[in-house]
VMD Tcl script that draws the C-alpha trace (Angstrom):
set ca {
  {-28.30 -8.48 -13.20}
  {-26.92 -10.30 -10.11}
  {-28.25 -13.68 -9.10}
  {-26.66 -14.00 -6.16}
  {-27.01 -12.56 -2.33}
  {-24.46 -11.14 -0.14}
  {-23.99 -14.35 2.08}
  {-22.96 -16.17 -1.51}
  {-20.28 -13.56 -2.23}
  {-16.44 -14.28 -1.11}
  {-13.88 -11.67 -1.24}
  {-10.47 -12.96 -1.64}
  {-6.97 -11.02 -2.45}
  {-4.87 -13.38 -3.55}
  {-0.83 -12.14 -2.42}
  {2.32 -13.19 -1.58}
  {6.01 -13.13 -2.93}
  {6.70 -13.45 -6.35}
  {7.02 -16.60 -8.39}
  {5.12 -18.14 -6.04}
  {2.60 -18.97 -8.63}
  {-0.48 -16.71 -7.64}
  {-1.50 -15.84 -11.31}
  {-1.28 -19.42 -12.30}
  {-3.47 -20.25 -9.02}
  {-5.98 -17.72 -9.76}
  {-6.07 -19.11 -13.81}
  {-6.33 -22.51 -11.72}
  {-9.41 -21.53 -9.97}
  {-11.33 -19.75 -13.26}
  {-10.56 -23.00 -15.04}
  {-11.76 -25.83 -12.95}
  {-14.90 -23.62 -11.90}
  {-15.71 -23.43 -15.31}
  {-15.49 -19.70 -15.78}
  {-12.91 -19.54 -18.69}
  {-12.63 -22.90 -21.10}
  {-8.97 -22.83 -21.49}
  {-6.52 -22.50 -18.47}
  {-3.74 -19.68 -19.81}
  {-0.21 -19.64 -18.55}
  {2.79 -16.78 -18.20}
  {4.78 -18.50 -20.86}
  {2.26 -17.83 -23.67}
  {0.79 -14.75 -22.57}
  {-2.63 -15.64 -22.61}
  {-3.43 -15.57 -18.68}
  {-7.17 -13.96 -17.49}
  {-4.69 -11.05 -14.89}
  {-1.94 -10.65 -16.51}
  {-2.88 -9.24 -19.45}
  {-0.61 -5.66 -19.90}
  {1.63 -5.81 -22.97}
  {4.50 -5.41 -19.89}
  {3.38 -8.03 -17.83}
  {3.90 -10.18 -20.77}
  {7.30 -9.31 -21.50}
  {8.06 -9.28 -17.66}
  {6.36 -12.59 -17.30}
  {5.31 -11.55 -13.74}
  {2.39 -9.43 -12.25}
  {2.89 -5.49 -12.19}
  {-0.67 -4.71 -11.06}
  {-3.30 -6.18 -9.58}
  {-6.30 -7.21 -11.67}
  {-9.91 -8.30 -11.06}
  {-11.66 -11.90 -11.74}
  {-14.33 -13.80 -11.02}
  {-16.05 -17.26 -10.86}
  {-18.73 -19.26 -8.87}
  {-18.58 -22.67 -7.25}
  {-21.00 -24.46 -5.06}
  {-23.35 -21.68 -4.57}
  {-20.73 -19.40 -4.07}
  {-19.60 -16.30 -5.80}
  {-15.71 -16.00 -5.58}
  {-14.30 -12.32 -6.34}
  {-10.75 -13.03 -6.85}
  {-7.83 -10.27 -6.86}
  {-4.44 -11.46 -8.17}
  {-1.59 -9.04 -6.79}
  {2.00 -8.55 -7.61}
  {4.59 -10.54 -5.55}
  {7.67 -8.48 -5.56}
  {8.48 -6.01 -3.34}
  {8.70 -3.11 -5.59}
  {4.76 -3.40 -6.56}
  {3.53 -4.04 -3.14}
  {1.37 -1.10 -3.23}
  {-0.85 -2.84 -5.48}
  {-1.43 -5.66 -2.74}
  {-1.93 -3.48 0.18}
  {-4.21 -1.67 -1.66}
  {-6.27 -4.92 -2.40}
  {-6.07 -5.80 1.10}
  {-8.80 -2.48 1.74}
  {-11.22 -4.59 -0.76}
  {-11.55 -8.39 0.52}
  {-12.74 -9.96 4.00}
  {-9.82 -13.01 2.96}
  {-6.09 -12.61 2.08}
  {-5.05 -15.97 0.53}
  {-0.95 -15.92 1.19}
  {0.54 -17.93 -1.37}
  {3.85 -19.70 -0.62}
  {6.26 -21.48 -3.17}
  {7.49 -24.82 -1.90}
  {10.65 -24.46 -3.20}
  {11.35 -21.04 -1.99}
  {9.67 -21.20 1.27}
  {8.80 -18.09 3.38}
  {9.80 -15.08 1.73}
  {9.70 -10.92 2.18}
  {6.66 -10.47 1.08}
  {4.97 -13.61 2.41}
  {5.80 -12.03 5.92}
  {4.73 -8.37 4.90}
  {1.49 -9.36 3.93}
  {0.76 -11.49 6.71}
  {1.56 -8.92 9.18}
  {-0.54 -6.59 7.17}
  {-3.64 -8.71 6.37}
  {-3.29 -9.05 10.40}
  {-3.13 -5.40 11.28}
  {-6.67 -5.11 8.98}
  {-8.51 -7.79 10.53}
  {-8.25 -10.04 7.47}
  {-9.21 -14.06 7.92}
  {-5.86 -15.34 6.28}
  {-5.54 -18.72 4.49}
  {-2.21 -20.07 3.49}
  {-1.79 -21.84 0.32}
  {1.84 -23.85 -0.33}
  {1.85 -24.19 -4.03}
  {3.93 -26.01 -6.52}
  {4.19 -28.88 -4.06}
  {5.22 -31.49 -7.27}
  {8.31 -29.39 -7.71}
  {11.63 -30.41 -7.38}
  {13.73 -30.14 -4.03}
  {10.74 -29.76 -1.77}
  {10.77 -30.67 1.54}
  {7.19 -30.17 2.47}
  {7.63 -31.43 6.58}
  {9.98 -29.36 7.08}
  {8.49 -26.14 5.20}
  {5.16 -26.69 7.36}
  {7.28 -26.60 10.73}
  {8.76 -23.17 9.49}
  {5.43 -21.75 8.72}
  {4.33 -23.26 12.32}
  {7.53 -21.21 13.92}
  {7.02 -18.18 12.20}
  {3.63 -17.53 12.00}
  {2.36 -19.53 15.22}
  {0.62 -22.72 16.37}
  {-2.63 -21.25 14.82}
  {-1.36 -22.57 11.46}
  {-2.78 -25.66 10.64}
  {-3.52 -27.95 7.55}
  {-6.98 -28.35 6.05}
  {-5.23 -30.90 3.58}
  {-2.08 -32.59 2.99}
  {-0.27 -34.13 0.22}
  {-0.61 -37.81 -0.94}
  {0.59 -40.15 -3.33}
  {3.35 -38.23 -3.99}
  {2.25 -34.72 -4.09}
  {-0.25 -35.90 -7.26}
  {-3.47 -35.17 -4.94}
  {-3.88 -33.81 -1.43}
  {-6.21 -35.44 1.34}
  {-8.89 -33.59 3.50}
  {-7.89 -33.24 6.83}
  {-11.76 -31.11 8.01}
  {-14.75 -32.08 6.22}
  {-14.15 -36.04 5.72}
  {-10.97 -36.96 6.98}
  {-9.65 -40.66 5.83}
  {-6.54 -41.86 3.83}
  {-2.81 -41.76 4.53}
  {-0.71 -38.63 3.45}
  {2.78 -37.82 2.36}
  {3.57 -36.92 5.84}
  {2.31 -36.68 9.16}
  {-1.13 -38.26 10.29}
  {-4.13 -37.15 8.49}
  {-6.26 -37.90 11.82}
  {-3.75 -35.91 13.90}
  {-4.48 -33.01 11.61}
  {-7.92 -33.08 11.95}
  {-8.18 -33.87 15.58}
  {-5.41 -30.72 15.68}
  {-7.75 -28.01 14.05}
  {-11.46 -29.36 15.92}
  {-9.03 -28.40 19.50}
  {-8.20 -24.98 17.74}
  {-11.49 -23.95 16.58}
  {-13.71 -24.91 19.73}
  {-11.31 -22.96 22.11}
  {-13.42 -20.10 20.57}
  {-16.70 -21.16 21.87}
  {-16.69 -22.27 25.63}
  {-19.86 -24.35 25.57}
  {-19.07 -26.09 22.33}
  {-15.78 -27.02 24.03}
  {-17.32 -28.13 27.16}
  {-19.91 -30.38 24.49}
  {-16.67 -31.33 22.54}
  {-15.02 -32.84 25.99}
  {-18.38 -34.58 26.95}
  {-18.96 -35.70 23.90}
  {-15.44 -36.79 21.96}
  {-16.68 -35.53 18.68}
  {-17.78 -32.78 16.73}
  {-19.55 -32.76 13.34}
  {-18.27 -30.74 10.42}
  {-21.57 -28.67 10.40}
  {-21.46 -27.45 13.95}
  {-18.06 -26.31 13.63}
  {-18.59 -23.91 10.64}
  {-19.72 -20.63 13.25}
  {-16.74 -21.19 15.37}
  {-14.25 -21.94 12.54}
  {-15.68 -18.22 10.93}
  {-15.09 -16.75 14.22}
  {-11.19 -18.02 14.45}
  {-10.88 -17.13 11.30}
  {-12.45 -13.22 11.82}
  {-10.03 -13.24 15.47}
  {-6.89 -15.05 14.08}
  {-6.69 -17.93 15.94}
  {-6.69 -20.23 12.90}
  {-4.76 -19.83 10.00}
  {-5.76 -22.78 7.79}
  {-2.96 -24.13 5.33}
  {-3.80 -26.22 1.80}
  {-1.58 -27.60 -0.42}
  {-1.57 -27.15 -4.58}
  {0.08 -27.38 -7.84}
  {-1.61 -25.58 -10.60}
  {1.08 -27.62 -13.29}
  {-0.80 -31.27 -12.42}
  {-4.23 -29.40 -10.52}
  {-3.28 -31.60 -7.23}
  {-5.35 -29.26 -4.54}
  {-7.21 -27.19 -6.80}
  {-11.07 -28.51 -6.51}
  {-10.48 -28.81 -3.03}
  {-9.42 -25.17 -2.58}
  {-12.55 -23.97 -4.16}
  {-14.15 -25.99 -1.83}
  {-12.54 -24.13 1.06}
  {-13.53 -20.56 -0.29}
  {-16.99 -21.53 -1.18}
  {-17.53 -23.32 2.34}
  {-15.48 -21.96 4.33}
  {-14.10 -18.46 3.38}
  {-16.00 -15.19 5.48}
  {-18.88 -14.14 3.46}
  {-19.14 -9.98 4.05}
  {-21.52 -10.60 6.92}
  {-18.84 -12.93 8.52}
  {-15.79 -10.91 8.27}
  {-14.32 -7.39 10.12}
  {-16.01 -4.85 8.55}
  {-13.41 -2.00 7.58}
  {-13.69 1.17 9.74}
  {-15.07 4.48 7.58}
  {-14.41 7.66 9.11}
  {-17.54 10.92 8.71}
  {-15.93 14.28 8.94}
  {-12.31 15.49 9.06}
  {-9.51 16.11 11.27}
  {-9.85 15.11 15.08}
  {-13.80 15.57 14.62}
  {-13.84 12.53 12.42}
  {-16.30 10.06 13.68}
  {-15.43 6.46 12.77}
  {-18.29 4.20 12.05}
  {-18.60 0.45 10.49}
  {-20.20 -0.20 7.10}
  {-22.94 -2.84 6.94}
  {-23.13 -4.90 4.44}
  {-26.74 -4.45 3.79}
  {-28.32 -3.77 0.22}
  {-31.00 -1.83 1.79}
  {-28.79 0.72 2.98}
  {-27.24 4.21 2.00}
  {-24.57 3.35 -0.44}
  {-20.86 3.01 0.83}
  {-18.36 2.16 -2.13}
  {-14.27 2.60 -1.82}
  {-12.10 2.87 -4.72}
  {-8.63 0.91 -4.26}
  {-7.48 0.55 -7.76}
  {-7.35 3.34 -10.40}
  {-6.30 2.97 -14.32}
  {-5.68 5.42 -16.43}
  {-5.58 4.11 -20.15}
  {-4.46 6.67 -23.22}
  {-7.56 5.05 -25.16}
  {-10.03 4.28 -22.60}
  {-9.10 7.11 -19.97}
  {-10.50 6.66 -16.25}
  {-11.33 3.86 -14.36}
  {-11.51 3.94 -10.78}
  {-12.66 -0.07 -9.70}
  {-14.06 -0.25 -6.33}
  {-15.61 -2.38 -3.81}
  {-19.05 -1.95 -2.53}
  {-19.35 -2.20 1.33}
  {-23.07 -1.46 1.66}
  {-26.33 -0.37 0.07}
  {-27.19 -1.15 -3.73}
  {-25.30 0.61 -6.60}
  {-27.62 0.90 -9.83}
  {-26.84 2.38 -13.34}
  {-28.24 5.72 -13.66}
  {-28.07 6.51 -9.65}
  {-26.60 9.75 -8.31}
  {-23.52 9.35 -6.26}
  {-20.99 11.36 -4.44}
  {-17.66 11.69 -3.78}
  {-16.22 12.12 -0.46}
  {-17.50 15.45 1.00}
  {-20.65 14.70 -1.08}
  {-20.76 18.29 -2.89}
  {-20.04 17.23 -6.47}
  {-22.80 14.65 -7.41}
  {-22.33 12.53 -10.53}
  {-24.60 10.43 -12.71}
  {-23.41 6.34 -12.72}
  {-24.05 5.91 -16.12}
  {-22.04 2.67 -16.69}
  {-21.71 0.27 -14.29}
  {-18.98 -2.56 -14.94}
  {-17.61 -5.84 -13.27}
  {-14.52 -6.81 -14.93}
  {-12.97 -10.08 -15.71}
  {-9.24 -9.34 -16.55}
  {-9.19 -6.91 -19.33}
  {-12.55 -7.79 -20.01}
  {-15.37 -5.48 -18.86}
  {-18.89 -6.60 -18.34}
  {-21.72 -4.27 -18.15}
  {-24.21 -4.79 -15.27}
  {-27.29 -3.05 -13.85}
  {-26.80 -3.26 -10.38}
  {-24.00 -4.33 -7.58}
  {-24.45 -5.50 -4.11}
  {-22.26 -5.70 -0.95}
  {-19.19 -7.72 -1.99}
  {-19.04 -6.88 -5.27}
  {-16.22 -5.35 -7.10}
  {-16.96 -2.46 -9.73}
  {-16.05 -0.31 -11.97}
  {-16.66 2.81 -13.75}
  {-15.72 5.23 -16.33}
  {-15.17 9.01 -17.28}
  {-15.74 10.08 -13.59}
  {-13.02 13.00 -13.27}
  {-13.37 13.43 -9.40}
  {-12.79 9.67 -8.74}
  {-9.63 9.09 -7.43}
  {-7.67 6.52 -5.23}
  {-8.93 5.98 -1.52}
  {-12.41 8.02 -2.95}
  {-15.15 6.75 -0.84}
  {-18.72 6.65 -3.16}
  {-21.57 7.40 -1.63}
  {-25.44 8.72 -2.17}
  {-25.79 10.56 1.16}
  {-26.29 14.28 0.82}
  {-24.82 14.92 3.82}
  {-21.92 17.34 3.34}
  {-19.49 15.84 6.17}
  {-16.50 14.00 4.55}
  {-16.40 10.42 4.37}
  {-13.44 8.31 3.80}
  {-11.61 4.78 4.65}
  {-9.40 4.71 7.30}
  {-6.20 5.39 5.74}
  {-4.24 2.60 4.56}
  {-0.65 2.73 5.34}
  {1.93 2.74 2.18}
  {5.32 2.88 2.31}
  {7.48 5.71 1.38}
  {8.83 5.63 -2.45}
  {12.35 6.31 -1.59}
  {14.27 5.42 -4.93}
  {14.18 7.92 -7.52}
  {15.26 9.55 -10.75}
  {15.16 13.02 -11.80}
  {13.25 13.21 -15.21}
  {13.00 15.68 -18.05}
  {11.53 15.54 -21.27}
  {13.94 15.11 -24.10}
  {12.09 17.21 -26.96}
  {11.85 20.91 -26.47}
  {7.68 21.71 -26.38}
  {7.03 18.21 -24.65}
  {7.27 19.83 -20.88}
  {3.30 19.82 -20.73}
  {2.74 16.42 -21.96}
  {5.19 15.20 -19.61}
  {3.80 16.48 -16.74}
  {0.39 15.29 -17.37}
  {1.87 11.70 -18.01}
  {3.87 11.80 -14.81}
  {0.11 12.95 -13.27}
  {-1.82 10.04 -14.55}
  {1.06 7.27 -13.69}
  {1.09 9.21 -9.93}
  {-2.62 8.96 -9.61}
  {-2.61 5.02 -10.48}
  {-0.11 4.01 -7.97}
  {-0.27 4.85 -4.35}
  {3.72 4.31 -4.13}
  {4.50 6.49 -7.07}
  {5.76 10.26 -5.98}
  {6.34 13.09 -7.95}
  {8.81 15.78 -6.06}
  {10.06 19.12 -7.53}
  {13.46 20.64 -5.81}
  {13.18 24.15 -6.17}
  {17.04 24.17 -5.38}
  {17.66 22.31 -8.36}
  {14.68 22.65 -10.39}
  {14.54 18.86 -10.88}
  {11.37 17.03 -11.15}
  {11.91 13.51 -9.29}
  {10.15 10.19 -10.29}
  {10.43 8.19 -7.11}
  {9.06 4.54 -6.62}
  {9.97 1.40 -4.60}
  {13.12 0.26 -6.40}
  {15.07 -0.16 -9.31}
  {12.78 -2.55 -11.01}
  {9.47 -0.30 -10.38}
  {11.12 2.82 -11.55}
  {12.47 0.49 -15.19}
  {8.62 -0.32 -15.52}
  {7.32 3.29 -14.80}
  {9.87 4.44 -17.47}
  {8.82 1.38 -19.81}
  {5.14 2.77 -19.85}
  {6.22 6.34 -20.23}
  {8.28 5.60 -23.45}
  {6.12 2.51 -24.37}
  {2.62 2.97 -23.49}
  {2.77 7.00 -23.84}
  {5.32 7.20 -26.76}
  {7.35 9.84 -24.75}
  {11.28 10.25 -24.90}
  {12.88 11.11 -21.80}
  {16.00 11.91 -20.43}
  {16.94 10.46 -16.58}
  {19.48 11.04 -14.23}
  {20.48 9.86 -10.46}
  {18.15 12.67 -8.43}
  {19.42 14.62 -5.06}
  {18.86 12.56 -2.05}
  {15.62 14.02 -0.20}
  {17.51 15.51 2.42}
  {15.33 17.92 4.38}
  {16.02 20.78 7.23}
  {15.49 21.16 10.79}
  {15.92 23.49 13.52}
  {17.96 22.49 16.89}
  {16.80 25.53 19.27}
  {13.71 27.92 19.92}
  {13.86 31.22 18.06}
  {12.17 34.47 17.63}
  {11.44 36.37 14.09}
  {9.39 39.37 13.14}
  {9.03 41.35 9.90}
  {6.82 44.67 9.35}
  {5.47 44.75 5.86}
  {4.76 48.22 4.86}
  {4.26 49.95 1.18}
  {2.76 52.74 0.34}
  {2.13 53.37 -3.62}
  {0.27 56.66 -3.38}
  {-3.10 54.95 -3.10}
  {-4.00 52.05 -1.14}
  {-1.20 50.86 0.69}
  {-0.26 47.86 2.08}
  {0.69 46.92 6.19}
  {1.32 43.96 8.20}
  {3.35 43.19 11.13}
  {4.03 39.74 13.04}
  {5.69 38.30 15.47}
  {6.82 34.55 15.82}
  {8.49 31.89 17.58}
  {9.81 28.82 16.30}
  {10.24 25.72 18.24}
  {11.93 21.87 17.45}
  {9.73 18.96 17.66}
  {10.83 15.45 17.48}
  {11.41 13.42 14.40}
  {8.70 12.68 12.31}
  {5.97 15.12 14.05}
  {6.10 16.89 11.08}
  {4.85 20.72 11.19}
  {2.55 22.56 13.52}
  {1.20 26.00 13.25}
  {-0.39 27.63 16.25}
  {-2.25 31.15 17.00}
  {-1.55 32.60 20.47}
  {-2.47 36.34 19.46}
  {-4.49 38.23 22.29}
  {-6.60 41.36 21.73}
  {-7.11 41.25 18.11}
  {-3.50 42.43 17.22}
  {-3.68 40.86 13.78}
  {-7.34 40.24 13.00}
  {-8.49 36.77 12.81}
  {-9.10 36.71 9.59}
  {-5.66 37.79 8.79}
  {-4.20 34.62 10.63}
  {-4.29 32.05 7.83}
  {-2.53 34.42 5.53}
  {0.04 34.46 8.02}
  {0.13 30.76 7.58}
  {0.33 30.67 4.26}
  {3.43 32.96 4.13}
  {4.99 30.60 6.92}
  {4.26 27.61 5.17}
  {5.68 29.08 1.70}
  {8.91 28.83 3.45}
  {9.06 25.20 4.17}
  {8.96 24.08 0.43}
  {12.44 25.72 0.64}
  {14.30 26.25 3.69}
  {17.02 29.30 3.80}
  {20.16 26.86 4.97}
  {20.09 24.56 1.50}
  {16.85 24.97 -0.24}
  {15.83 21.73 1.35}
  {12.23 21.33 2.74}
  {11.61 22.02 6.23}
  {10.10 19.93 8.98}
  {9.84 18.92 12.50}
  {9.10 21.90 13.72}
  {6.25 24.49 15.58}
  {5.44 27.66 14.88}
  {3.60 29.99 17.03}
  {2.18 33.24 15.94}
  {1.85 35.35 19.29}
  {2.33 39.15 18.43}
  {1.85 41.47 15.48}
  {0.24 45.16 14.18}
  {-2.27 46.05 11.72}
  {-4.19 48.87 10.01}
  {-7.69 49.54 9.54}
  {-7.29 50.82 6.15}
  {-3.80 49.50 4.77}
  {-4.17 45.69 6.13}
  {-4.62 43.41 3.44}
  {-3.82 39.29 3.08}
  {-1.01 39.79 0.73}
  {0.96 42.24 3.21}
  {0.36 39.60 6.41}
  {0.97 36.69 3.78}
  {4.59 38.82 3.03}
  {5.56 39.80 6.92}
  {4.46 36.04 8.06}
  {7.26 34.47 5.34}
  {10.09 37.32 6.11}
  {9.09 36.72 10.06}
  {9.69 32.96 9.53}
  {12.89 33.54 7.57}
  {14.29 35.43 10.43}
  {13.44 32.76 12.89}
  {14.81 30.23 10.79}
  {18.19 32.15 10.37}
  {18.24 31.97 14.12}
  {17.26 28.42 15.08}
  {20.37 26.64 14.49}
  {19.18 25.36 10.95}
  {20.93 21.38 10.09}
  {20.72 19.13 7.35}
  {18.63 15.61 8.16}
  {19.48 12.19 6.04}
  {16.89 9.67 5.32}
  {17.44 6.73 6.89}
  {15.78 3.48 5.44}
  {15.11 -0.03 6.80}
  {16.73 -2.58 4.58}
  {15.89 -5.98 4.01}
  {18.29 -8.41 2.39}
  {17.83 -11.98 0.91}
  {20.65 -13.49 0.43}
  {22.75 -17.17 0.64}
  {23.94 -17.55 4.26}
  {27.44 -18.35 2.91}
  {27.42 -14.68 2.26}
  {26.36 -13.41 5.32}
  {29.83 -11.69 6.51}
  {30.74 -10.12 2.96}
  {27.21 -8.28 2.79}
  {27.40 -7.17 6.72}
  {30.84 -6.06 6.07}
  {29.29 -4.23 2.87}
  {26.63 -2.41 4.99}
  {28.96 -1.35 7.72}
  {31.37 0.72 5.12}
  {28.26 2.22 4.36}
  {27.54 3.53 7.77}
  {25.09 1.11 8.03}
  {24.08 -1.22 10.95}
  {22.37 -4.92 11.01}
  {20.17 -5.29 13.48}
  {18.84 -8.95 13.29}
  {19.20 -12.07 10.77}
  {17.17 -15.28 10.26}
  {17.41 -18.23 8.81}
  {15.56 -19.04 5.60}
  {14.64 -22.43 3.49}
  {17.52 -23.60 0.68}
  {20.44 -22.57 2.54}
  {19.13 -18.31 2.70}
  {19.29 -16.03 4.77}
  {17.31 -12.69 5.76}
  {19.31 -9.83 7.07}
  {17.54 -6.76 8.73}
  {19.27 -3.73 8.86}
  {19.58 0.22 8.90}
  {21.56 2.51 6.37}
  {22.08 6.04 5.24}
  {19.71 6.08 1.44}
  {22.66 8.22 0.25}
  {24.59 5.24 0.78}
  {22.72 3.20 -1.20}
  {23.94 4.63 -4.97}
  {24.64 1.27 -6.92}
  {24.03 -0.59 -4.15}
  {21.63 -3.21 -6.60}
  {24.94 -4.02 -8.62}
  {26.85 -4.51 -5.76}
  {24.92 -7.12 -3.96}
  {24.66 -8.97 -7.06}
  {28.34 -9.12 -7.33}
  {28.87 -10.15 -3.60}
  {25.99 -13.03 -4.10}
  {26.72 -13.97 -8.02}
  {23.09 -12.78 -8.61}
  {21.42 -14.99 -5.78}
  {20.60 -11.89 -3.34}
  {17.57 -9.22 -3.40}
  {16.65 -6.40 -1.18}
  {13.80 -4.26 -0.03}
  {13.80 -0.83 1.62}
  {11.41 1.32 3.38}
  {11.67 4.64 5.38}
  {12.98 4.74 8.97}
  {13.48 7.95 10.27}
  {15.51 11.12 9.20}
  {18.40 11.90 11.35}
  {21.32 14.71 11.26}
  {23.84 14.57 8.03}
  {27.38 13.90 8.78}
  {28.97 17.79 9.24}
  {30.77 17.36 5.87}
  {27.56 16.59 3.96}
  {25.86 19.53 5.79}
  {28.46 21.96 4.81}
  {28.81 20.58 0.86}
  {25.05 21.01 0.49}
  {25.01 24.57 2.10}
  {28.07 25.73 -0.08}
  {25.72 24.12 -3.27}
  {22.50 25.93 -2.43}
  {24.54 29.02 -1.75}
  {26.39 29.05 -5.29}
  {22.87 28.67 -7.14}
  {21.39 31.70 -4.74}
  {24.86 33.96 -6.15}
  {24.42 33.12 -9.52}
  {20.77 33.77 -9.53}
}
mol new
graphics top color blue
foreach p $ca { graphics top sphere $p radius 0.5 }
foreach p [lrange $ca 0 end-1] q [lrange $ca 1 end] { graphics top cylinder $p $q radius 0.2 }
display resetview
């Protein structure tokens, strides 16, 4: 049973680019706090958080992992997250579970892709952000230049809480008890800058500071927390996990200055569904109704499903009854677990700020909200924004008879990772496994073949093209069937209109006078939606249109759901044929990090792929960051091409930007291929 209070808890996600040392930093924090006796290493494969066999093989984190330790009467709940862009979904999910994002920067590599992205995402969620420059003892490190670059990139709010000293073998405090000399800059000046920044959030304190000229650290605690919450201060700490420099000081910072659940910005929950949903904030009070959010799901072939959650409100007790989402399916909380890496510790209760896990509850899915309210309104957390997985592989079982098993395995993998998607393309009868990039897909295939022992065949899939319409059009269909007994009758008139890109699908009912009874309108919509999955031009999903049903007829005896469903489908097909259909292609935003000397070659190559460069930035160590947009279809084989251009020193990540009209030759090719398939059938 927990012997600490909510006020003692600190929830922290370690995020940042790959190879910044997040797992080693977590290991150092656990070791120096006494949570583990010996510090593990990535080379030996014995760290607390990288316990998966594939993580040991890859030598970097592939999934988020939980750990906890105690320091100075504070209970630190930690989430170690992956850093490579292909696994960013795990990092984004972790942000929903914490008050503080500890953004770790490699002192050698400086600001990298994931560093920027996690800083922005943490700010969007209102999290307190602390920067940690790790590996300060490495070779070819320019810490003064890196500090200047961090301030230039993320703002004057970035201020050091400590500074390296004695050739980066230790750090000196700039806030609690500033004294001594640093390797660069001035400890006194750093202290002055911190105080000046913190007092700005409190007018009364600022007036007293201007009058007295000094404020004690104790008086600065509350305004320090407020400055963190408001993003007015981004503290910076220096560490080396190899030598231990700055680790004790970082533990002190987290224990004394990081917010507890009462001091952070509480997440936004929603009660109800759709436009009627009402927003409310969780209150980290152990006496209130339970609210817990599932931010991670693990499905182990031997243990089964594990739902990992953060308690935001109330107290969870073993054997209590809980509900999921809409409160209609209660379940008994048989086992309540706390995680330390792969080790499970059974507990009897969890309070706001705690991380926990439960097993063998099929209803618990990723992003679910657990609660003990009998109210049937759906309760959910404000949705997380995950990037769309754009890179894919068509996948099928190698052995006949494994089709059902591969479907089950793929569904398990999709349930675990918010950035994994399964598509079924009716036009080619392909099942497509989509992920964030080549590394992500390689990991997923290794899990399928290694963890689940399933042999599969893969091949490049079709690009996820879409269909859209160019003009309004009307459609009509009458479904009439007489078989001697009860017949079927339904007649539908509808209109389709194009919507702006990204608007999706809108269905409207403008039927007057009951010519189509209200109970049959959902059947009409079902028939309409059945067409959207496989458009008549190229067999592709249809999007960005509005369908309005405005007239029709019914029969008092023969009208049935199936009749209006069939009439709705045929009327939709009739309208689409007259609406000037076209094919849309996905365009991705791409970020490429590469040596500055290769910018010209990379730009030329992107232009040859119908892409455009939208901007460039200088990074540290002679590297540059290139921003651009390019059709996804033109990126086949790009990883190998970039490797060749940059001699292996380039990397890229991509996110879906928008859909736009495909070139005419592409449209004709896709339409012709679909027509040929239909003729064969």
